[in-house]
C-alpha positions in Angstrom: 0.0 0.0 0.0 2.8 2.4 0.9 4.7 1.6 -2.3 1.6 2.3 -4.4 1.1 5.6 -2.7 4.7 6.7 -3.2 4.5 5.6 -6.9 1.3 7.6 -7.4 2.7 10.7 -5.8 6.0 10.6 -7.7 4.0 10.1 -11.0 1.8 13.1 -10.2 4.8 15.3 -9.4 6.6 14.4 -12.6 3.7 15.5 -14.8 2.3 18.4 -12.9 3.3 22.0 -13.7 2.7 24.9 -11.4 3.1 28.5 -12.5 3.0 30.7 -9.5 4.3 33.8 -11.3 1.8 34.1 -14.1 1.6 37.6 -15.5 -1.6 39.0 -16.8 -1.8 41.6 -19.5 -4.3 44.4 -19.8 -5.1 46.3 -22.9 -5.9 50.0 -22.2 -7.1 52.2 -25.0 -7.0 56.0 -24.5 -7.7 58.4 -27.4 -7.2 55.5 -29.9 -3.7 54.7 -28.5 -3.4 51.1 -27.3 -1.3 50.3 -24.2 -0.4 46.7 -23.3 0.6 46.5 -19.6 0.9 44.1 -16.8 -1.7 44.9 -14.2 -2.1 44.5 -10.4 -5.2 43.2 -8.8 -5.7 44.1 -5.1 -9.0 43.6 -3.2 -10.8 42.7 -6.4 -9.8 46.0 -8.1 -7.5 46.5 -11.1 -4.8 49.2 -10.5 -3.7 51.1 -13.6 -0.9 53.8 -13.8 -2.3 57.2 -13.0 0.4 59.0 -15.0 -0.2 57.0 -18.1 -4.0 57.8 -18.1 -3.6 61.4 -17.0 -1.0 62.4 -19.5 -2.8 60.7 -22.4 -5.9 62.6 -21.5 -4.0 65.9 -21.8 -3.1 66.6 -18.1 0.2 67.6 -16.7 1.5 65.3 -13.9 4.1 66.4 -11.4 5.6 64.8 -8.4 6.1 67.1 -5.4 8.8 65.4 -3.4 8.7 67.9 -0.5 5.1 67.1 0.3 5.0 63.6 -1.1 2.1 64.4 -3.4 1.2 64.1 -7.0 -0.1 67.2 -8.7 -2.4 66.7 -11.8 
């Protein structure tokens, strides 16, 4: 019984693939410009780069290092 269990486990480990670092791509279209990016999902929400979206909609984006704030 023990040999059968070990044989079955070793067989499963040989033919099983696990991909823990699978990257997901997102296609974002702004003003008919297509951006292919990796995205981050946290708490069932998709996070996209604020600078990318803001600048392509015509806004100026500046980082204020003294206050630690983004100015759009």
